[in-house]
N, C-alpha and C positions, 0 to 999 in steps of 0.2 A: 349347428346349434339351433337354428331356427326350426328345422324339422323335428329335432329331438324335443324341443320345448312344446311344440304343438301335439306330438304324440303323447307326451307326459300329461298334457292338459286333458286330452281326450280320455286317457285311461283313468285319470283321477276323477273326471266328471262322471264316468260310467260307474265307478265304485260308489261315489257319493249319491248318484241317482238311485242306486239300489238301496242305500241306507235310508233315503228319503221315503221310500215306499213303506218302511216300517214305522214311520212317525205319524202323529196326528197332524191335521192341517196347521194348527197353531205352532206345533213343534217344527214342522217343515219350514214355515215362514221365518221363525226365529233363527233356525239353522242356516237357511239360505242367506238371510240378511247378514249374518255374522261372517260368512266365508266369501261371498261374492265381492269382487273388486274389478269390475270391467275397466275402470280408468287405469289401474295399476298394471293390467294385463296388456295394455296397448301403448303405442308411442305417439299419442295425439289423436285429434278428431279427424274423421274421414271426410274428405272433400269429394262430393259426388260429381263425377265427370259428365253425368247425364242429367244434371239439374236443368230446369227450364231456361235459366239465364245462360248456362254453358252451351246448351244446344242452340239457343238463339244467336249467341255471339259467333259460334262456329258457322252458322248458316248465313250470317250477314257480315262477312269480314270487311266489306267496304263501307259499312255504315259508320258514320262518325262517332256514334255512341258505343260501338262494339268494344273498343279497348277499355273504356272506363267501366263498362259492365263486366267485362272479363276480369279486370283487376279488382274492382270494388265490390263485386258480388259473387261471381261464378267461382272465384278462387277461394272463397270462404267456406268453412265447414257449415253445412245446413242439414236439417232433418229431411228425411224422405217420408212422405205420407202414403199410407196404404189404405185402400177402401175397395168398394165394388169395382172400380175402374181398373184395379190391379190384375184382374183375371185370376189365373191359378195362383192363389195366395202363397201356397207352399213354394212354388217355383219363383215367384217374385221376391219374397222375403229371403229365400235361400240364396238366390243370385246376388242380392244386395249385400247381405252380411258376409257372404263368401268373398266378394270382391274386397270388402273392407278388411277381412281377416287376412287375406293374401298380402295386403299392404301393411299389416300390423297396425291398423288404425281403428278407432272406436266409432262405429256407426250410431246414429241417432234415428230412431224410427217412431212414427206416429201411427197408432191404430185408430182408424176413424170409420167405424162401420156399425156402431150400435143402432138398433132400430129407433128412429125418431131423432137421432143425434142430439140436437140442442134442446130437446123437449119443448118447452113453451116459448123459446126464443123465436122460432118460426123462420129463421134465416138459413138453416142448414138441414133441412129435412132429408129423408132418405135413409140409407143404411140397410142392413140386412133385413129381409122381409119378416122374419120371425125370431123370437128368442132362441129357438133351437138352431136356426140357421146361423145365428151369431155365434153360438157356442161352438158349432162345428168350425166356423171360420177362424175364431180366435185361437182355438186349440191347434189348428193347422199352422197358424202364424207363429205361435210359441214353439211348436215342434220343429219348424223350419230353421229357427235360430240354433236350437240344440245347445251344445256346450260353448259356442262362440260368444265372445263378449259383446254387449250392446247396451244402449239405453233405450227404453221404450216408454213413450208417453201414451197413456191409455185414454182415448175418447175425449178430446177437447170439447168443452162446453157442456158436457153431459151432467154436471152437478150444479148447474146454475139455477135457473128459474124453474121451480116445481109448482108454480101457482095454478097451472091448468091440469095437474095430474092428481088422480085419486091415490089414496094410500096403497092400494093394490098395484097401481102402475109404478109408484115409487119403489115398492118392494121388488117388483119384477126387474126394474132397472138396476137396483142395487145387487140383486142376485146375479145378473149378467156380469157386472163389474167385479164382484167377488169371484165369480167363476174364472174370469180373465186373469185375475191376479193368481189364482190357484194354478192355472195352466202354466204360467211363466215360472212359478215356484217349482212345479213338478218337472217341466220339460226344458227349461232354459236357465240352468243354475247360475250362469254368469251374466245375467241381465239385472239391471236396476230398473224397476218399474215406478212410474209416477202417475198417480191419478191427477186429473186436471182440476185446478181450484179457481178457475176464472180470473178475474182481475179486480183491482181495488174499488172500482165503481159499480160493480154488479150487485153483490149481496154482502151483508155484513160478515165480518170475520167469524163471529159466533155462529151464524147460520151456516157458513161454509164449513166450519169445523164439524157441525152436526152432519152435514151432507157427506163429508169425507169419511167420517167414522161409520156412517150407515152403509157406505159403499166398500168398507173393508180396508181403510187406510192403514190400520194396524199391520196388515199383511203386506202393504206396499213398501218400497224403499223410501218414497217421498211423494211430493206433489209438485205440480207445475203451475206457473203464473204467467199471465199476460199474453197467452198464445193468440196470435193474430191481432194484437192490440198495440197501443202506443204509449202506455203509461211509463213514466221514468223508472229507472232502476230503484231509486230511493223510495218512491211510493210503493213499489211492489215489495221491497224488503220490509217496510213497515207493516204492510198487509200480511205478508207471510209470517212475520213475527207475532202479529196479533192472532192469527189462526193457531199458531203453536201454543200461545198462552192459553187459548180456549181449549185446545186439545189436552193440554197438560192439566188444567184445572178441572175439566169435566171427565176426561177419560184416562188420565194418568199416563200419557205418552206424547211425544212430539215426533216430527219427521222433518228431514232436510227438504229444501225446496230449490227448484231451478226457475230461472226467469227468462222469458223470451225477449231478447234484446235486439232482434233483427230490425225493428222499425221504430225504436223508441229514442233515437238520438236527439230529437227535438221535443220529446214528451208528447202528451196528448192535448188536442184542442177541444176535447169533448165529443168528437165524432169518431165512430169506429169504422165506417165504411168508406175506404179510399179518400181520406182527407188529404188535402194538398199541404205542402210545406213540411212534410215529415222527413225524417232522415234515418239512415241506418245507424244502429247502435254498436255497443261494444261487441267485439268478435267473441266467438265461443272460447271460454276459459273457465278454470276453476276459481272459486272465490268471487270477489267483486261485489259482495253484498248478498250472496246466496251460496248454496253448495256449488252451483255452476251457473254461468250465464251462457245461453245457447241461442243460436239462430234456429227457431222452430218453424217460423213462417218464412217463406222465400220472399225477400224484397222484390217488388215489381209484379208479384202475382196478385191479381185483382181480388178484392173482397166481394165483388158483385157489380151489378149495374147501378152504380152510384158514384157520387163525388167525382174525382178526377179519373175514375174508371168508367164513366158513363158509356153504355153500349157494350160493355164487356160481360163475361160470365165469370163466376167464382173460379179461381185457379188459373185463369188465362194470364199469360205473361205479357206485360205491357212495357215495352222497352223505354218509352218516354217517361213513364212513372218511375221505373227503376233508375234511369239516368238522373232524374231530378232528386231522387231519394239519396243517391250517393253524395250529393252536394247540399242537400237540405233546402231545396226551393221548389 
């Protein structure tokens, strides 16, 4: 039955992909949004056996913190981030979604390679060298998923602070994000895409709605909130609802949103870079104040050389930080 189901899914996706080619971009987006249901196609969220906390726990079995980290973090469904460090993006993405598909689980992926990344934030520079390089990369990313179900968050922090950008630079960024959305619509029919909408303390909901719309949010399934931050779920829900009110009033549409709850169990103390005293939040689930609550940032991975992560680099796994985050101290 399992094999038959997968073969039927592949045949159906192929037929629908041919149909998509005859539609306009707007028609493609509406058609894809209406038929895709990656949650319903799978039996729960995928747990990455090769996440940084899982690897650390396996390599340090005699460490007194290992079992807590294994149970409290490594066993939880979390997103896998993909960027320039991923090497051959087709192979990296294909391998990851293939493993999830074989387990009948839903993978969550984060695409993080747009040139300049967080624009004027200045904390996450890098990304693809040129817009054309980015288009090639994101097209390969989408094609590697194919007909398999997945959730994809597109470019965290990319729609926050535009204060240092010219209108031409903003237009170029929006063009890349729209292109990304189009690639997933065309090549990954069972993916739900989410443009990132920052967090409640960054820019106003009205301004974020403008940024989302400019980047093609009408074509996306939804938007994401609180990635790599610590704001409580209630604060994010209020912000997401305010964004939707603005989208509805100004552009006549709304979108569902997901919230990163990986590190928001104790809320925010106003600091974003490795603050102490934070705690893991609600595990990945449907509902809970949003379309879904998801662990999009890996608890214990450093935000950079700051706070309780002094001396570390972004993304480095810090077992002591992870251990304390499980218990909230």
